[in-house]
C-alpha positions in Angstrom: -55.5 16.7 29.9 -52.5 17.2 32.1 -50.9 20.6 32.8 -47.1 20.8 33.3 -46.1 23.2 36.0 -43.4 25.7 34.9 -41.5 27.9 37.4 -42.8 31.5 37.5 -41.3 34.7 38.8 -43.1 35.7 42.0 -43.5 39.3 40.9 -45.0 38.6 37.5 -46.7 35.7 35.7 -43.8 35.3 33.2 -41.9 32.0 33.2 -38.4 32.1 34.7 -35.8 31.6 32.0 -33.3 28.9 32.7 -29.6 29.3 31.7 -30.0 26.7 29.0 -32.5 28.7 26.9 -31.5 29.3 23.3 -32.3 33.0 23.4 -29.7 35.0 25.4 -30.5 38.6 26.3 -27.7 41.1 25.9 -27.6 44.8 26.6 -27.7 47.2 23.7 -24.3 48.2 22.3 -23.0 51.6 23.3 -23.8 54.1 20.6 -20.7 55.2 18.7 -20.1 58.6 17.1 -20.1 58.5 13.3 -17.1 60.9 13.4 -14.3 58.8 14.9 -11.6 61.5 14.9 -13.0 63.1 18.0 -13.7 66.5 16.4 -17.2 67.7 16.0 -18.5 68.1 12.4 -19.0 71.7 11.4 -22.5 72.9 11.6 -24.2 73.7 8.3 -26.3 76.8 7.9 -30.0 76.2 7.0 -32.8 78.4 5.8 -32.3 82.1 5.6 -28.9 81.8 7.2 -27.6 79.8 4.2 -28.8 82.4 1.7 -27.1 85.4 0.3 -27.8 88.5 2.4 -29.1 90.5 -0.6 -31.6 87.7 -1.4 -32.8 87.6 2.2 -33.2 91.4 2.2 -35.2 91.2 -1.1 -37.5 88.5 0.3 -38.1 90.6 3.5 -38.7 93.7 1.5 -41.4 91.9 -0.6 -43.0 90.5 2.6 -43.1 94.0 4.2 -44.7 95.5 1.1 -47.3 92.7 0.9 -48.2 93.2 4.6 -48.7 96.9 4.1 -50.8 96.2 1.0 -53.0 93.7 2.9 -53.3 96.1 5.8 -51.9 93.6 8.3 -48.6 95.4 9.0 -48.2 97.2 12.3 -46.8 100.7 12.4 -45.8 102.1 15.7 -47.1 105.5 16.7 -44.9 107.9 18.5 -46.6 107.1 21.8 -46.2 103.3 21.3 -42.6 103.7 20.4 -42.0 105.9 23.5 -43.7 103.3 25.8 -41.7 100.5 24.3 -38.4 102.3 24.8 -39.4 103.2 28.4 -40.2 99.6 29.2 -36.9 98.4 27.8 -35.0 101.0 29.8 -36.9 100.0 33.0 -36.1 96.4 32.5 -32.4 97.1 31.9 -32.0 99.3 34.9 -34.0 96.9 37.1 -31.4 94.3 36.4 -28.7 96.7 37.4 -30.5 97.6 40.6 -30.7 93.9 41.6 -26.9 93.6 41.1 -26.3 96.7 43.3 -28.6 95.4 46.0 -26.8 92.0 46.0 -23.5 93.6 46.8 -23.4 94.8 50.4 -21.6 98.1 51.0 -21.6 99.1 47.3 
C-alpha cells in the first residue's frame, strides 16, 4: 500500500487548501437591520407595564392580603423604619460630602 504525501500546514495537521479546491471560504455577510428606514422600532411594553394601572393595583392588593394571611408579610416597626430612614439620609449626605471634598476651596 502506497501513501500519497499531501502538503500540510506547519502549525496544524490540516492539509493546505490549494486555490483550485471546489469549496471557497467566504466571510459571513454583515448583519443588516430589519428596519431599513434608519429609525428604531418603538419599544413595546411587557408584563405589568402593559396592563391597565387599576388591574395592576388589584393584583398587588391581592398579593399583599395573601402575604399577610400566610404570615410571610413584613411589617416595619417604628424602630426599623427610623433606622432605614437614617441610613438613607447618611448615604445621601455622604455623596454630597464627597462632592464638596473634591472641589478645592469650596
